[in-house]
C-alpha positions as MATLAB code, in Angstrom:
seq = 'MEWQKESKNGADKIACELRPLAAGLGLELIEVSLAGCRGGVRIRIVVFSRNGVCIDDCTRFHRAIMPNLQKRFGDAEITLEVSSPGIERLVRDCVELGHYTGCMVKLYIPEYSDWKQGRLISAAESGIEIETESGVKRFNLNAVAKAKLIG';
ca = [
       0.000    0.000    0.000;
       1.209    3.467   -0.882;
       0.607    5.032    2.553;
       3.114    2.637    4.137;
       5.887    4.668    2.522;
       4.886    7.575    4.743;
       7.394    8.263    7.512;
       8.277   11.100    9.823;
       8.787   13.128    6.660;
       5.273   12.087    5.618;
       3.868   13.326    8.925;
       5.790   16.576    8.431;
       4.346   16.974    4.923;
       0.835   16.351    6.192;
       1.408   18.873    8.994;
       2.479   21.509    6.450;
      -0.663   20.856    4.397;
      -3.001   20.924    7.401;
      -1.502   23.884    9.278;
      -3.409   26.513    7.206;
      -6.695   24.620    7.706;
      -6.091   24.575   11.459;
      -5.290   28.292   11.485;
      -8.501   28.994    9.577;
     -10.415   27.367   12.418;
      -8.477   29.288   15.084;
      -6.285   26.323   16.010;
      -2.548   25.687   16.076;
      -1.341   22.324   14.787;
       0.981   20.875   17.433;
       1.640   17.301   16.331;
       0.877   14.836   13.537;
       1.835   11.175   13.831;
       1.255    8.282   11.441;
       1.188    4.543   12.093;
       0.035    1.431   10.282;
      -3.193    0.008   11.639;
      -4.803   -3.263   10.420;
      -4.207   -2.647    6.734;
      -4.934    1.054    7.028;
      -3.382    4.103    8.580;
      -3.843    5.675   12.000;
      -3.340    9.426   12.120;
      -3.139   11.239   15.432;
      -3.296   15.008   15.480;
      -2.937   17.391   18.415;
      -4.300   20.933   18.108;
      -4.128   23.872   20.496;
      -5.913   27.178   21.029;
      -5.270   29.851   23.652;
      -9.044   29.857   24.185;
      -9.020   26.121   24.860;
      -9.945   23.227   22.594;
     -13.362   21.612   22.968;
     -14.898   18.556   21.330;
     -16.642   20.772   18.765;
     -13.252   22.219   17.704;
     -11.829   18.728   17.232;
     -14.914   17.634   15.292;
     -14.805   20.659   12.971;
     -11.110   20.103   12.264;
     -11.679   16.358   11.721;
     -14.400   17.093    9.155;
     -12.319   19.781    7.447;
      -9.240   17.591    6.943;
     -10.769   14.200    6.180;
     -11.253   14.861    2.416;
      -7.575   15.868    2.142;
      -6.483   12.691    3.937;
      -8.802   10.456    1.878;
      -7.308   11.883   -1.297;
      -3.763   11.317    0.001;
      -4.294    7.737    1.214;
      -6.729    6.530   -1.452;
      -8.544    3.319   -0.538;
      -6.675    2.760    2.733;
      -8.889    2.767    5.807;
      -8.133    5.893    7.831;
      -8.449    6.081   11.601;
      -8.192    9.747   12.544;
      -7.893   11.052   16.096;
      -7.931   14.799   16.746;
      -7.343   15.972   20.314;
      -6.149   18.830   22.477;
      -2.742   18.663   24.181;
      -4.456   17.693   27.422;
      -3.501   18.299   31.022;
      -0.013   17.116   31.970;
       1.085   16.710   28.328;
       4.766   15.898   28.053;
       6.088   18.511   25.630;
       8.196   17.015   22.841;
      10.565   19.877   21.983;
      11.333   23.581   22.288;
       9.294   24.408   19.173;
       6.184   22.837   20.691;
       6.842   24.524   24.031;
       6.841   27.879   22.223;
       3.156   27.364   21.333;
       2.297   27.476   25.022;
       3.665   30.948   25.810;
       1.451   32.360   28.559;
       0.370   28.922   29.775;
       1.332   27.173   32.989;
       4.162   24.669   32.576;
       6.465   22.682   34.760;
      10.063   21.892   33.927;
      12.120   19.047   35.361;
      15.627   20.273   36.121;
      17.949   17.363   37.060;
      20.418   19.787   38.681;
      17.759   20.516   41.322;
      16.197   17.021   41.209;
      12.880   18.823   41.134;
      10.165   20.325   38.941;
       9.984   24.104   38.553;
       6.515   25.451   37.810;
       5.370   28.761   36.363;
       3.810   30.697   33.511;
       5.852   30.313   30.317;
       7.288   33.635   29.180;
       9.470   32.364   26.333;
      10.988   29.211   24.885;
      13.829   29.284   22.385;
      17.140   27.587   21.671;
      18.744   30.264   23.859;
      16.727   29.203   26.904;
      13.384   28.996   28.653;
      11.895   31.654   30.916;
       9.054   31.079   33.337;
       7.386   33.416   35.807;
       7.200   31.779   39.225;
       5.851   32.981   42.561;
       9.401   34.098   43.412;
      10.002   35.936   40.125;
      11.233   35.188   36.616;
      13.502   32.146   36.272;
      15.643   31.428   33.218;
      16.940   27.962   32.359;
      19.379   26.825   29.721;
      17.555   24.524   27.297;
      20.108   21.754   27.971;
      19.344   21.929   31.701;
      15.683   20.972   31.149;
      15.140   17.206   31.022;
      11.337   17.313   30.671;
       8.624   19.908   30.193;
       4.907   19.474   30.823;
       1.901   21.588   30.058;
      -0.286   21.838   33.147;
      -3.915   22.851   33.429;
];
C-alpha cells in the first residue's frame, strides 16, 4: 500500500498541508503522527488554542481535513484522532513549548532534582523563561530534562 511509505517526513508533509486549515479554524497544529493500523493508517493530530480546545473544535477540524487525507491515502482505511494537548502533556521539543507561551508549565531540572513550575514567558534555543511565585527564572535549554503543560 502506498501510505506505508509515509514516515516522519510524511507526517511533516501532512502537517504543512493541514496547518493553514487549522489556522482557519483558530487552532494551532501541534503534532501529527502516522502509524500502520490493520491494513490502514492511524493518524493522530494534536491541536491547540489559547481559548481552549473543545470537542466541537476537534470535530470541525476532523471534518475539514478528512477529504484531504482520503485523497492522500486513497482506498486505505483511515483512523483519525484529533485531540487537544491535554492536562499534563509531556512537551516534545522547544518548538512545541513555544506554542504554550502564557500557559502554565512545569520543567524538570535534574540539577535541582525537582520540577519548577510557572507561567511560560518564552521558549527558544537560547533558553526557557518562566514566571514563578518568586520571580522570573531562566533555564538553559540543555538543563531541562522534561517539560509538561499543566492545566
